[in-house]
C-alpha positions in Angstrom: 34.1 -26.3 48.2 33.1 -29.5 46.5 29.6 -30.9 46.6 28.2 -34.4 47.2 25.2 -34.2 44.9 23.3 -32.1 42.4 20.9 -31.1 45.1 23.6 -29.9 47.5 25.4 -28.2 44.6 22.3 -26.1 43.7 21.3 -25.4 47.3 24.8 -24.1 48.1 25.4 -22.1 44.9 21.9 -20.6 44.3 20.1 -18.0 46.4 16.8 -19.7 45.8 15.0 -20.1 42.5 11.8 -18.7 44.2 13.2 -15.2 44.3 15.4 -15.5 41.3 17.2 -12.6 39.7 20.0 -13.9 37.6 22.5 -11.6 39.3 21.4 -13.0 42.6 22.6 -16.6 41.9 26.1 -17.4 43.2 28.2 -18.3 40.2 29.0 -22.1 40.1 32.0 -21.3 37.9 33.5 -18.9 40.4 37.1 -19.6 41.4 37.3 -22.2 44.2 40.1 -22.9 46.5 42.3 -25.9 45.4 43.1 -28.7 47.8 46.8 -27.7 47.9 49.2 -25.2 46.4 49.1 -25.8 42.6 52.0 -25.9 40.2 49.8 -25.1 37.2 46.7 -23.1 36.3 45.6 -24.7 33.1 46.0 -27.6 30.7 46.5 -27.7 26.9 46.0 -31.3 25.8 47.3 -32.1 22.3 45.3 -35.2 21.5 46.9 -37.3 18.7 43.9 -39.4 17.8 44.5 -42.9 16.7 47.7 -43.7 18.5 51.2 -42.5 17.5 53.8 -45.3 17.2 56.0 -44.8 20.2 58.7 -47.2 18.8 58.9 -44.9 15.8 59.1 -41.7 17.7 60.3 -41.6 21.3 60.8 -45.1 22.6 64.2 -46.2 21.2 64.6 -50.0 20.9 67.9 -51.1 19.2 66.6 -54.7 19.2 64.0 -53.8 16.6 66.7 -52.7 14.2 68.8 -55.8 14.8 65.9 -58.3 14.5 63.8 -56.7 11.8 61.9 -59.4 10.0 62.4 -62.1 12.6 59.3 -64.1 13.7 58.7 -64.0 17.5 55.9 -65.0 19.8 54.3 -62.1 21.7 51.3 -61.5 23.9 49.4 -59.7 21.2 46.4 -57.9 22.8 43.9 -58.9 20.2 45.1 -62.5 20.1 45.0 -62.8 23.9 41.5 -61.3 24.0 40.3 -63.9 21.4 42.2 -67.0 22.2 43.8 -66.5 25.7 47.3 -66.9 24.3 49.9 -65.0 22.3 50.7 -65.1 18.6 53.6 -65.3 16.2 54.5 -61.9 14.8 57.1 -60.4 12.5 59.4 -57.8 14.1 59.3 -54.5 12.2 62.0 -51.9 12.7 61.3 -48.2 13.1 61.0 -46.4 9.8 62.7 -43.3 11.2 66.2 -43.1 12.6 66.9 -42.2 16.2 69.5 -39.8 17.7 70.2 -38.4 21.1 68.8 -34.8 21.5 69.4 -31.9 23.7 71.6 -31.6 26.8 69.5 -34.3 28.4 70.5 -36.8 25.6 67.0 -38.2 25.2 66.6 -40.6 22.3 64.2 -39.3 19.7 63.5 -40.2 16.1 63.6 -37.7 13.2 59.8 -38.1 12.9 59.3 -34.9 14.9 62.5 -32.7 14.2 60.9 -29.5 15.4 59.6 -30.9 18.7 62.9 -32.5 19.3 64.5 -29.1 19.7 62.4 -28.8 22.9 63.4 -32.1 24.3 65.0 -30.5 27.4 61.5 -29.1 28.3 59.7 -32.4 27.8 59.0 -35.1 30.4 58.6 -38.5 28.8 56.5 -41.2 30.3 57.7 -44.4 28.6 55.8 -46.9 30.8 52.2 -45.8 29.9 49.5 -48.4 29.7 45.7 -48.2 29.5 42.4 -49.9 29.1 40.7 -50.8 25.8 42.4 -52.2 22.6 39.9 -50.5 20.2 39.8 -46.8 19.6 36.3 -46.2 21.0 36.9 -47.7 24.5 40.5 -46.5 24.8 39.6 -42.9 23.7 36.7 -42.8 26.1 38.9 -44.1 28.9 41.5 -41.4 28.2 38.9 -38.7 28.4 36.6 -40.0 31.2 38.4 -42.8 33.0 35.9 -45.5 31.8 35.7 -47.6 28.7 31.9 -47.7 28.4 30.0 -46.0 31.2 28.6 -42.4 31.1 31.1 -40.4 33.2 32.3 -36.8 33.2 35.3 -35.9 31.1 38.5 -34.7 32.6 38.0 -31.1 31.6 34.6 -31.1 33.3 36.1 -32.5 36.5 38.8 -29.7 36.4 36.1 -27.0 36.0 34.0 -28.6 38.8 37.0 -28.6 41.1 38.5 -25.2 40.3 36.0 -23.0 38.5 36.8 -20.5 35.7 39.4 -17.8 35.6 37.6 -15.7 33.0 33.8 -15.3 33.3 33.7 -14.0 29.7 34.9 -17.2 28.1 34.1 -20.9 28.5 36.5 -22.5 31.0 36.7 -25.8 29.1 37.1 -25.7 25.3 37.7 -28.5 22.8 39.0 -27.4 19.4 38.0 -29.5 16.4 36.7 -32.6 18.3 35.9 -35.8 16.4 32.3 -37.0 16.1 33.4 -40.6 16.5 35.1 -42.8 19.2 33.2 -41.2 22.0 32.3 -38.0 20.2 30.6 -35.5 22.6 31.1 -37.9 25.5 34.7 -37.0 25.4 33.9 -33.4 26.6 30.7 -34.1 28.4 29.7 -33.2 31.9 27.7 -36.5 32.3 26.2 -36.4 35.8 28.1 -33.3 36.9 26.0 -30.1 36.7 25.5 -29.2 33.0 27.4 -25.9 33.4 30.7 -27.9 33.3 30.3 -29.4 29.8 33.0 -28.4 27.4 32.5 -26.0 24.6 33.3 -27.3 21.1 35.0 -25.0 18.6 34.6 -26.3 15.1 34.7 -30.0 14.4 37.2 -32.5 13.0 37.3 -32.3 9.2 36.3 -28.6 9.2 39.1 -26.2 8.3 40.4 -24.4 11.4 40.1 -21.1 9.7 36.3 -21.7 9.6 36.1 -23.0 13.2 34.5 -20.8 15.8 31.9 -21.0 18.6 28.6 -21.3 16.8 26.3 -18.3 16.5 28.7 -16.0 18.4 28.1 -13.0 16.1 24.7 -11.6 15.2 24.9 -10.0 11.8 21.2 -9.1 11.6 20.3 -7.1 14.8 22.0 -4.0 16.1 23.6 -4.1 19.6 20.5 -2.1 21.0 18.1 -4.7 19.6 20.3 -7.5 21.0 20.2 -5.8 24.4 16.4 -5.7 24.3 16.3 -9.4 23.4 18.6 -10.3 26.2 16.6 -8.3 28.7 13.4 -10.1 27.6 15.1 -13.5 27.9 16.4 -12.5 31.3 12.9 -11.8 32.6 11.4 -14.9 31.0 14.2 -17.1 32.4 13.7 -15.6 35.9 10.0 -16.5 35.7 10.6 -20.1 34.6 13.4 -20.6 37.1 11.1 -19.5 39.9 9.3 -22.8 39.5 12.3 -25.0 39.0 13.6 -27.7 41.4 17.1 -27.7 42.8 17.9 -30.8 40.7 17.2 -29.0 37.4 20.8 -28.1 36.6 20.0 -28.2 32.9 17.8 -25.2 33.2 20.4 -23.4 35.3 23.0 -24.2 32.6 20.7 -22.9 29.8 20.1 -19.7 31.8 23.8 -19.2 32.3 24.5 -20.0 28.7 22.5 -17.0 27.7 24.5 -14.8 30.1 27.8 -16.3 28.9 26.7 -15.9 25.2 26.0 -12.2 25.9 29.5 -11.7 27.3 31.0 -13.9 24.6 29.8 -11.6 21.8 32.2 -9.0 23.2 35.1 -11.3 24.0 35.2 -14.5 22.1 35.6 -13.0 18.6 38.8 -11.3 19.7 40.0 -14.5 21.4 39.4 -16.6 18.2 40.7 -14.0 15.7 44.4 -14.4 14.9 44.5 -11.5 12.5 46.3 -9.3 15.0 49.2 -11.8 15.4 52.6 -10.8 13.9 54.0 -12.4 10.8 56.7 -13.9 13.0 54.1 -15.6 15.2 52.2 -17.0 12.3 55.4 -18.3 10.8 56.3 -19.9 14.2 53.2 -22.0 14.1 53.4 -22.8 10.4 50.3 -20.8 9.5 49.9 -20.1 5.8 52.0 -23.2 5.0 50.1 -26.0 3.3 50.9 -28.9 5.6 50.9 -27.0 8.9 48.3 -24.2 8.4 45.3 -26.1 9.9 46.9 -27.5 13.1 49.0 -24.3 13.4 45.8 -22.3 13.7 44.4 -24.7 16.3 47.5 -24.4 18.4 47.7 -20.7 18.1 44.0 -20.5 19.1 44.9 -22.6 22.2 47.6 -20.2 23.2 45.2 -17.2 22.9 42.6 -19.0 25.0 45.2 -20.0 27.6 46.4 -16.5 28.1 42.8 -15.3 28.5 42.2 -17.6 31.4 40.6 -20.7 29.8 41.2 -23.5 32.2 41.2 -26.7 30.0 41.9 -26.6 26.3 42.0 -29.7 24.1 43.5 -29.4 20.6 42.4 -32.4 18.5 44.4 -33.8 15.6 42.2 -36.5 13.9 39.2 -37.0 11.7 35.8 -38.6 11.8 36.6 -41.9 10.2 36.6 -45.3 11.8 40.4 -45.3 11.3 41.5 -42.0 12.7 44.6 -40.1 11.8 47.5 -42.0 13.3 45.9 -45.4 12.9 48.3 -46.9 10.3 47.5 -50.6 10.2 48.9 -51.1 6.7 50.7 -47.9 5.7 53.0 -46.8 8.5 54.8 -44.3 6.2 51.6 -42.2 6.5 52.8 -41.3 10.0 55.3 -39.0 8.2 52.4 -37.0 6.7 50.7 -36.6 10.0 53.9 -35.7 11.8 54.6 -33.0 9.2 51.2 -31.5 10.0 51.7 -31.2 13.7 55.4 -31.1 14.4 56.0 -27.4 13.7 52.7 -26.1 15.2 53.4 -28.0 18.5 57.0 -26.8 18.6 55.7 -23.3 17.9 53.2 -23.5 20.8 56.0 -24.6 23.2 58.2 -21.7 22.0 55.4 -19.2 22.2 54.2 -20.3 25.7 57.8 -20.2 27.0 58.5 -16.7 25.5 55.3 -15.3 27.1 56.1 -16.9 30.5 53.0 -19.1 30.2 54.7 -22.5 30.1 55.7 -22.4 33.7 52.1 -22.6 34.9 50.6 -24.4 31.9 50.6 -28.2 31.5 51.1 -29.2 27.9 50.1 -32.9 27.5 50.9 -34.6 24.2 49.7 -38.2 23.3 47.1 -40.5 22.0 44.8 -43.2 23.4 47.4 -45.9 23.1 50.6 -46.8 21.2 51.3 -49.2 18.4 52.8 -52.7 18.3 56.5 -53.2 17.6 55.7 -55.9 15.0 53.9 -55.7 11.7 50.2 -56.3 11.7 49.4 -59.5 9.7 53.0 -59.4 8.5 52.2 -56.3 6.5 53.4 -52.7 6.4 51.7 -51.2 9.5 51.3 -51.6 13.2 48.3 -52.6 15.3 47.0 -50.9 18.5 49.0 -51.3 21.6 47.5 -50.4 25.0 50.1 -52.4 26.9 53.0 -49.9 26.6 53.4 -46.5 25.0 54.8 -43.0 25.5 53.3 -39.6 26.2 55.1 -36.4 27.1 54.3 -33.5 29.4 55.8 -30.0 29.4 55.6 -27.1 31.9 53.3 -27.1 34.9 55.9 -28.3 37.4 57.0 -31.4 35.5 60.7 -32.3 35.1 62.0 -31.2 31.7 64.5 -33.4 29.9 63.4 -36.4 32.1 62.4 -39.9 31.1 60.3 -42.0 33.4 59.5 -45.7 33.0 60.3 -48.1 30.2 58.8 -50.9 28.0 60.5 -54.2 27.4 63.3 -54.6 24.9 61.0 -54.5 21.9 58.7 -51.7 23.2 55.6 -54.0 23.6 54.8 -53.9 27.3 55.4 -51.4 30.1 57.7 -53.1 32.6 59.3 -50.5 34.8 58.0 -47.2 36.1 54.6 -48.2 34.8 52.0 -45.4 34.6 48.4 -46.3 34.1 46.0 -43.7 32.5 44.4 -43.4 36.0 47.8 -42.5 37.4 48.4 -39.8 34.7 45.0 -38.3 35.4 45.7 -38.2 39.2 49.1 -36.6 38.6 47.8 -33.9 36.3 45.0 -33.1 38.7 47.6 -32.9 41.5 49.7 -30.3 39.6 46.5 -28.2 39.2 46.0 -28.3 43.0 43.4 -31.1 43.1 43.5 -34.3 45.1 42.0 -37.0 42.8 40.7 -38.8 45.9 38.9 -35.8 47.2 37.5 -34.6 43.8 34.3 -36.5 44.1 30.6 -36.2 43.3 27.8 -38.2 44.7 25.5 -39.8 42.2 23.1 -42.7 42.5 24.1 -43.3 46.1 27.9 -43.5 45.7 30.8 -41.1 45.2 32.4 -40.9 41.8 35.7 -39.5 40.8 37.7 -39.3 37.5 40.1 -42.1 38.7 37.3 -44.3 40.0 39.0 -46.3 42.9 42.4 -46.2 41.3 45.2 -43.8 40.6 48.6 -43.1 42.1 50.7 -40.0 41.9 53.9 -40.2 39.7 56.0 -38.2 42.1 59.2 -38.9 40.3 58.3 -36.6 37.4 57.4 -33.6 39.6 59.8 -30.7 40.3 
């Protein structure tokens, strides 16, 4: 059951704060019936912060090779925003060679050789387009469906709609999130009840081997002392909640956080600890190899969380600078360094999920907030932001493997056929999880809100 407001949510999920015992409150994270039969149970979102160049990776455009260096007029997003018209730009060929891969014959560059081996499991969306030409608005739009307003993140919407599979772990986890370009707003609950906010594990720039849920282990008190502390907090919280109003979801979330923290102490350390993984598994993810160790640990952590019932997991590749990770305005060869860091770990994750039978009901979503231009920025050696046309791929979760949907124009600048807006992608992923994006609503300030606002269409062509 979905609720129309905070008041209705609290009234229907609580047994009355006046007679509160924490065990007497219906769990707002309890499993809820989906709108229709789902194809997937969970999402692992591999966020490539900054915008991977689609024309250097998965969107093959022979014209770029033929006309490298030629000056052409294009509807450059920044120029149009500033002057209302296009600009003259120098065509820049891809820096990596393309070949057809797999039985499906999909064109892929050698930027991601390990991922390319899984091409027959990947569903490419070549006609993606989005809102926002700068990182901040576009990143926020990717996560929340808005470029500026305070709205719930996609993970929070999923948790609100479906609940949690495992009461001993957070249902929505973001691994190594960036502090910039939306920061915590990218995993916020906004006006949804506070219990649906994402849990951050580590932060961008912090080594993954040091990333964990904060304060999960008490190295000072014995288990008996911790039990006494929890019992005391339990009674104090019950007394305070007895005087709370139904709208006070923050208090409810704090109370539940104590309960969850208690359970986490016995479950989360195991979920985050990869020391029991085999040498073969560590090698599969590139762990203990210089270039791949960090993201490999993040991806392996995601698999461990997924198999333990965590509903929505985001694995961030980026940093906290104003020019994040894949943002090569003047040094496109740097793409190669970033690809070397994520290629083997992502391929390892796909292999591992498939071997364990998890890929079938797990959606793996790979991509950034936008793509990059097919021409050189300021006639230099990099590419500018491009929200008008780019590529993401999906695997598992009822999506068609080895399939390509949509296309950009002959230079890879604008989506022209099979166009998929970010709202459409959100709607389609929700659908595979069993959620109707038009029914997944929450009443706030006198109107119904949803992740896709008043937009979004299902991309039925990519579903099995």
